[in-house]
ROTI-451165 format. One record per residue: residue in three letters; x, y, z of N, C-alpha, C in turn. Coordinates in steps of 0.1 Angstrom, whole numbers, plus 5000, padded with zeros to 4 digits. Layout:
<pts>
ALAXYZXYZXYZ...
</pts>
This chain:
<pts>
MET034241052298033941142286034041292290LYS034941352286034941512285034041562280ARG033141672281032141722272032741882279VAL032741952268033342112266031742152264LEU031542262278030742342275031142522270VAL032142522277032542692269034342682268ASN034642742259036242712253036542862252LYS037042912262037343072261038143102270VAL039443202267040443252273040743402274ARG041143462285041443612280043043622283CYS043543692276045043742272045243862282LYS046043842291046443922300047444042296LYS048144032283048844112276047844222268CYS046844152265046344272255044944302260ASN044144202274043044212278041944142265ASP042444092256041544052245040643892252ILE039243882251038843762252038443702239ILE039143562241038743472225037943372232GLU037043342224036043192224035943122213SER036142982211036242882203034642822204ILE033742852189032742792194032242662186HIS033042632175032842512169034042442163THR034042322161035142232153036042312147TYR037142352145038142412139038142562136ASP037542612151037142752151038442822158PHE039442832151040842872156040843022157LYS040943082167041143202174042643242180ARG042643392176044043432181043743562188CYS044443622198044043722206044543852198LYS044343972201044444092193046344102193CYS047144072200048644092202049043962197GLY048343832195048843722189050143642201ALA049343662211050443582223049843442224ILE048443422225047543322229046743282215PHE046543152216045643092204044443012213LEU043442962205042442892209041942792198ASP041242662200040842602190039842492193GLY039142432186038442312190036842332195GLY036442452197035242472203034342402212LYS033042322209033142232220033242062219ASP033942072206034241912205035741892209TYR036641982210038041952219038642082224GLN039442102235040342192238041842202234ARG042242302224043542322222043642442223TYR045342482232045342642232046842622233GLY047342782232048942782231049242932235TRP050542932236051143082237052243052233GLY053043192232054243212225054543212210MET053343232205053543222192053243362182ASN053543492192053843592185055343622182GLN055543762174056943762167057843772182SER057543842191058343832204058743692210GLY057743582210057743482213058243482230ASN057643582237057943532251056843572258ALA055643462254054143472263054543372272LYS054043342281054143242292052943192297LEU052543092298051243012305050543112317GLU051443182323050843292330050143442326ASP050343412312049843552306048443532302TYR047843392304046343412300045443362314ILE044143372311043343342320042343242316ASP042143142319041043022312039843002321PHE038543072310037443052314036542942308SER037242832303036742732302035942632309TYR035142572304034342502316034142362306SER034242272316034042102309033342012320VAL032541942319031841812330032541702322TYR032841602332032941472328032141362334GLU031841312321030341182323030741062318GLU030041012329030240852329029740792316GLU030740692310030140612298029540472300
</pts>
């Protein structure tokens, strides 16, 4: 089982650091290139959702931290 401890990323385009703290806590960076959701319950993130649509996976740095526990 995966346990999320920190759900946080930094956008390389606008240098905004966003963190999702609780379930359904949808966050988007200032320029709109990346988003993050899920808090400590799950991790969902994406990119390329802004008007230009040209963001790539390389445009963010993942600061998230998770541990896997045996059931």
